[in-house]
C-alpha positions, -999 to +999 in steps of 0.1 A: -154+105-206-140+139-200-106+143-185-094+109-198-071+109-228-051+079-244-019+096-255-005+064-270-010+027-269+004+024-234-002+058-218-034+073-204-036+109-191-062+118-165-072+153-155-089+154-121-118+177-113-103+183-079-071+174-060-070+139-046-041+131-022-045+094-026-049+093-064-018+073-071-030+048-045-064+045-060-049+035-093-040+002-077-077-005-070-093-033-091-117-008-106-088+006-126-074-026-139-071-026-177-095-049-195-094-065-230-121-056-254-136-091-250-144-082-214-165-053-224-182-072-252-193-101-229-187-094-192-203-127-182-181-149-204-151-129-194-159-133-157-158-171-161-125-170-181-106-138-171-074-127-189-046-113-167-010-102-170+005-120-140+028-150-137+000-175-142-030-178-165-060-201-168-050-236-180-078-236-205-113-223-211-134-235-182-104-240-159-125-226-131-148-254-118-171-236-094-169-247-058-141-272-067-109-258-082-091-234-105-063-247-127-035-223-137-004-227-158+027-206-162+021-175-183+050-175-208+041-139-218+047-126-183+079-104-180+076-091-145+098-097-114+077-126-100+082-153-127+066-186-119+091-212-108+068-242-116+046-253-144+013-244-128-009-244-097-043-258-090-063-241-063-087-264-045-117-251-025-128-267+007-158-259+028-142-276+058-105-277+068-107-314+078-108-329+043-080-304+032-058-317+061-065-353+051-055-345+015-023-329+029-015-360+049-021-383+019+000-361-004-030-350-025-024-314-014+009-295-011+001-264+009-027-252+031-030-222+055-061-236+071-060-262+099-089-281+116-091-275+153-081-311+161-048-305+142-037-274+160-017-293+185-004-320+161+005-303+128+041-298+139+046-335+147+025-346+117+047-325+094+080-320+113+098-307+082+069-290+065+053-266+089+054-229+098+035-207+123+043-170+120+026-138+131+011-117+103-003-083+099-041-086+096-072-066+102-106-077+116-136-054+113-171-055+128-195-037+106-230-026+119-257-028+092-272+007+095-299-003+070-313-028+095-341-013+116-327-030+147-296-007+145-314+026+139-326+053+162-339+043+197-338+007+187-301+008+184-297+026+218-321+004+238-314-030+223-283-030+202-257-011+223-261-032+255-258-063+235-227-050+218-212-040+252-218-075+267-203-091+237-172-070+237-168-072+275-171-110+275-137-126+282-122-139+250-109-175+250-071-180+247-067-193+212-036-210+198-015-188+175-027-209+146-064-205+154-073-175+131-061-195+101-092-217+105-113-189+091-097-191+057-108-217+031-083-218+003-056-244-005-038-254-036-024-285-053+005-282-077+002-292-113+019-324-126+047-302-140+050-279-110+079-280-086+071-295-052+059-271-024+063-286+010+050-263+037+015-266+053+014-231+067-007-221+097-008-183+097-017-165+129 
């Protein structure tokens, strides 16, 4: 690859073919993350058991149980500013926020940022000392699939646009500040050696 030179074991020099104002920002993209040689040798196996340099690492080979959980332990080789304060974290995946909330109530889950609709008015009283609802910076995007024939040429003008207009003009319901959190589906359970986390968080 021309323009890319490894000057030593920890330094890479890149010569661009043209000026890029956001080059330093692009270096933070996942496409530029360093990978171990094992990832290049067998991408599929590496994808199931990735190696990182953060405060946590996979508890063992096969720690990712698809559609169920991912078990992490503290990475003792990590030397950054965000050292883990517990022994590990287990992320549990839910397809519905109801069972997650039930697990939270029965102390089988420590933290969730997803609430079922029937708990939006009760989570504060259900967890008087373990709740938070705060505004957050977020972005919602509506993408039009230009490859779809229904959104091309005259079809888009005659059929799609009026439909979009009616949809946008329709009065939006007044949601609770916690409502957008229902769209997310990720919660976690501490490991047996982890310190206790006690805040079911509903982010708005």
